C-alpha positions as CSV (number, residue, x, y, z in Angstrom):
1,M,9.5,12.5,-11.0
2,K,7.3,12.6,-14.1
3,T,3.7,13.8,-14.4
4,V,1.3,11.3,-15.8
5,P,1.0,12.2,-19.6
6,S,-2.1,14.1,-20.5
7,I,-3.2,11.4,-23.1
8,L,-5.4,10.0,-20.4
9,S,-8.8,11.5,-21.1
10,C,-11.3,12.8,-18.4
11,G,-13.7,10.1,-19.6
12,L,-11.3,7.4,-18.8
13,L,-10.3,9.0,-15.5
14,L,-13.9,8.7,-14.3
15,A,-14.2,4.9,-15.2
16,L,-13.6,3.6,-11.6
17,C,-15.2,0.4,-10.5
18,I,-15.8,-1.0,-7.0
19,S,-14.5,-4.5,-5.9
20,C,-12.2,-6.0,-3.3
21,G,-11.8,-9.3,-1.4
22,S,-9.6,-11.2,1.1
23,N,-9.1,-14.6,2.5
24,S,-7.2,-16.3,5.3
25,S,-6.1,-19.8,6.4
26,Q,-4.9,-21.5,9.6
27,P,-2.3,-24.2,9.9
28,A,-3.1,-27.5,11.4
29,A,-1.8,-28.3,14.9
30,D,1.5,-30.4,15.2
31,V,1.4,-33.8,16.7
32,V,3.9,-34.0,19.6
33,T,5.9,-37.3,20.2
34,A,8.7,-38.2,22.6
35,P,12.1,-37.8,20.9
36,A,14.2,-41.0,20.6
37,E,17.4,-41.2,22.7
38,N,20.4,-39.6,21.1
39,A,18.3,-38.5,18.1
40,A,19.3,-35.4,16.2
41,P,17.3,-32.3,17.1
42,P,14.6,-31.4,14.6
43,P,15.2,-28.6,12.1
44,A,14.1,-25.2,13.2
45,K,10.7,-24.2,12.0
46,P,10.0,-20.8,10.3
47,A,8.1,-18.3,12.4
48,S,4.4,-18.8,12.4
49,A,2.1,-16.3,10.8
50,S,0.9,-15.1,14.2
51,A,4.5,-14.4,15.2
52,K,5.2,-12.2,12.2
53,Q,4.7,-8.4,12.3
54,T,2.1,-6.9,10.0
55,I,2.6,-4.6,7.0
56,L,-0.8,-3.1,6.2
57,F,-1.4,-1.7,2.7
58,F,-4.3,0.8,3.0
59,G,-5.5,2.2,-0.3
60,N,-7.9,2.3,-3.2
61,S,-8.4,0.1,-6.3
62,I,-4.7,0.2,-7.2
63,T,-3.8,-1.4,-3.9
64,A,-6.9,-3.7,-4.1
65,G,-5.7,-4.9,-7.5
66,L,-8.8,-4.1,-9.5
67,G,-8.9,-6.1,-12.7
68,V,-6.1,-8.6,-11.8
69,E,-5.9,-11.7,-9.6
70,P,-5.2,-11.0,-5.9
71,E,-1.8,-12.6,-6.1
72,Q,-0.9,-10.3,-9.1
73,A,-1.6,-7.1,-7.2
74,F,1.5,-5.3,-6.0
75,P,1.0,-5.9,-2.2
76,A,1.0,-9.6,-2.8
77,L,4.1,-9.3,-5.0
78,V,5.9,-7.3,-2.2
79,G,4.9,-10.1,0.2
80,Q,6.6,-12.6,-2.1
81,K,9.8,-10.5,-2.0
82,I,9.6,-10.3,1.8
83,D,9.3,-14.1,2.0
84,S,12.2,-14.6,-0.5
85,V,14.6,-12.8,1.8
86,G,13.3,-14.3,5.0
87,L,12.0,-11.1,6.7
88,G,9.5,-11.7,9.5
89,Y,6.6,-9.8,8.1
90,T,3.2,-10.7,6.8
91,V,1.3,-8.5,4.3
92,V,-2.3,-7.5,4.7
93,N,-4.1,-5.9,1.7
94,A,-6.7,-3.4,3.0
95,G,-7.3,-1.8,-0.4
96,L,-10.9,-0.8,-1.4
97,S,-11.8,0.1,-4.9
98,G,-13.3,3.6,-5.3
99,E,-12.0,4.7,-1.9
100,T,-11.4,8.4,-1.3
101,T,-9.4,10.0,1.5
102,A,-12.7,10.7,3.3
103,G,-13.7,7.1,3.1
104,G,-10.3,6.0,4.3
105,R,-10.5,8.3,7.2
106,S,-13.9,6.8,8.3
107,R,-12.7,3.2,8.1
108,V,-9.0,3.4,9.2
109,G,-9.9,2.9,12.9
110,W,-11.7,-0.3,12.1
111,V,-8.8,-1.6,10.1
112,L,-6.4,-0.8,12.9
113,R,-8.1,-3.0,15.5
114,R,-4.7,-4.7,15.9
115,P,-1.4,-3.0,15.9
116,V,0.8,-3.0,12.7
117,A,4.5,-2.6,12.2
118,V,4.3,-0.8,8.9
119,F,1.4,1.2,7.4
120,V,1.6,1.9,3.7
121,L,-0.9,4.7,2.9
122,E,-2.0,4.9,-0.8
123,L,-5.0,7.3,-1.0
124,G,-5.9,10.5,-2.8
125,G,-5.9,9.5,-6.4
126,N,-9.7,9.4,-6.5
127,D,-9.9,12.8,-4.8
128,G,-7.7,14.2,-7.5
129,L,-9.6,12.6,-10.4
130,R,-12.8,14.0,-9.0
131,G,-11.4,17.5,-8.5
132,L,-12.1,17.5,-4.8
133,P,-10.7,20.4,-2.8
134,L,-7.0,19.7,-1.9
135,S,-7.5,21.2,1.5
136,A,-10.0,18.4,2.3
137,T,-7.7,15.8,0.9
138,R,-4.8,17.1,3.1
139,R,-7.0,17.1,6.2
140,N,-8.2,13.6,5.6
141,L,-4.7,12.2,5.0
142,Q,-3.5,14.0,8.1
143,A,-6.3,12.5,10.1
144,I,-5.5,9.0,8.9
145,I,-1.8,9.5,9.8
146,D,-2.9,10.8,13.3
147,T,-5.1,7.7,13.8
148,V,-2.2,5.3,12.9
149,R,0.1,7.1,15.3
150,R,-2.5,6.9,18.0
151,R,-3.5,3.2,17.4
152,S,-0.1,1.9,16.5
153,P,2.5,4.3,18.0
154,Q,5.4,2.1,16.9
155,A,4.2,1.8,13.3
156,R,6.4,3.2,10.5
157,I,4.3,5.0,8.0
158,V,5.0,4.9,4.3
159,L,3.2,7.5,2.1
160,A,2.7,6.6,-1.5
161,G,2.7,9.7,-3.6
162,M,0.3,10.1,-6.6
163,Q,0.1,12.4,-9.6
164,I,-2.8,13.3,-11.9
165,P,-2.9,14.6,-15.5
166,P,-3.5,18.3,-16.0
167,N,-7.1,17.9,-17.2
168,L,-8.3,19.9,-14.2
169,G,-5.7,22.6,-14.6
170,A,-1.9,22.6,-14.3
171,D,-2.0,24.4,-10.9
172,Y,-4.3,21.8,-9.4
173,A,-2.1,19.0,-10.7
174,A,1.0,20.6,-9.4
175,D,-0.5,21.3,-6.0
176,F,-1.8,17.8,-5.8
177,K,1.7,16.3,-6.4
178,K,3.2,18.7,-3.9
179,L,0.7,17.7,-1.2
180,Y,2.4,14.3,-0.6
181,G,5.9,15.7,-0.2
182,D,4.6,18.3,2.2
183,L,2.8,15.7,4.4
184,A,5.8,13.3,4.4
185,R,8.1,16.1,5.5
186,E,5.8,17.5,8.1
187,N,5.1,14.1,9.7
188,K,8.5,12.6,9.1
189,L,7.1,9.8,6.9
190,T,8.9,7.6,4.4
191,L,7.8,8.8,1.0
192,I,7.4,6.9,-2.3
193,P,7.6,9.9,-4.6
194,F,5.2,8.4,-7.3
195,L,3.7,5.0,-6.8
196,L,3.0,4.6,-10.6
197,E,6.5,5.6,-11.7
198,G,7.1,4.1,-15.1
199,V,3.6,2.8,-15.3
200,G,1.2,5.8,-15.3
201,G,0.3,6.8,-18.9
202,V,2.1,3.7,-20.4
203,A,-0.7,2.0,-22.4
204,R,0.8,-1.5,-22.5
205,L,1.2,-1.5,-18.7
206,N,-2.4,-0.4,-18.0
207,Q,-5.8,-1.9,-18.5
208,R,-8.3,-0.6,-21.1
209,D,-9.5,2.1,-18.7
210,G,-6.0,3.7,-18.8
211,I,-5.9,3.9,-15.0
212,H,-5.4,0.5,-13.4
213,P,-2.1,-1.5,-14.0
214,T,-2.0,-4.8,-15.7
215,P,-0.1,-7.7,-14.1
216,A,3.1,-6.4,-15.8
217,G,2.3,-2.9,-14.5
218,H,1.8,-4.3,-10.9
219,R,5.2,-6.0,-11.1
220,L,6.8,-2.6,-11.8
221,V,4.8,-1.0,-9.0
222,A,6.0,-3.7,-6.6
223,R,9.6,-3.0,-7.6
224,T,9.1,0.7,-6.9
225,V,7.6,-0.1,-3.5
226,W,10.2,-2.7,-2.6
227,G,13.0,-0.3,-3.4
228,V,11.7,2.0,-0.6
229,L,10.3,-0.7,1.8
230,Q,13.2,-3.1,1.9
231,P,15.7,-0.7,3.6
232,L,13.0,0.2,6.1
233,L,12.2,-3.4,7.0
234,R,15.9,-4.1,7.7
235,Q,16.1,-1.4,10.3
236,P,15.6,-2.3,14.0
237,V,11.9,-2.1,15.0
238,P,11.5,1.1,17.1
239,A,10.4,0.7,20.7
240,T,6.8,1.4,21.6
241,P,6.5,4.8,23.2
């Protein structure tokens, strides 16, 4: 795992904007007619959206896709990969730009009004960029994990690890990176070691703020996430406790 290069300045690190959005659609009802005698059976229909299990991406502006079109953000790209291999999941993007772990802790219960099959947790980056106490970041992430376990006991949780440049001190950056591995091990979570692997600190893959990926950067992030998520989605769904 690589630490994000220190070429990112503190000024750029504070340039966070707030924006997010979502949409939904509902298929029209089928017209039922009596089949002709000896007629061939109709082809099987794909599972409806309501029959699919949900993968919820819960994060900040990186998950929300700040600065790119919704279909260019990595959760949507992962959804395309899921559809291409015929897995029965639908992706919901619950990213919110500017979100901290404290903000995520306060809204996760509302987001989990319905059970989910997989919960991808991508938070903490804004805590690190603001130099917030890591003890608070850890408590908030643990509280989010506990809420998911309580609301969706069968859900498999994937924790997206983050890293920060050493502008706030090498010890702080090292402890921040270590925090994700510790939480994943203690809670038996699936870990993405570094969400922005190969993207963080690479100018051509980030927008002018040096923080948020371009469409090309999101494609690499989607590849990283898919490499961890695909084997998990092919495993049998655990029984509800």
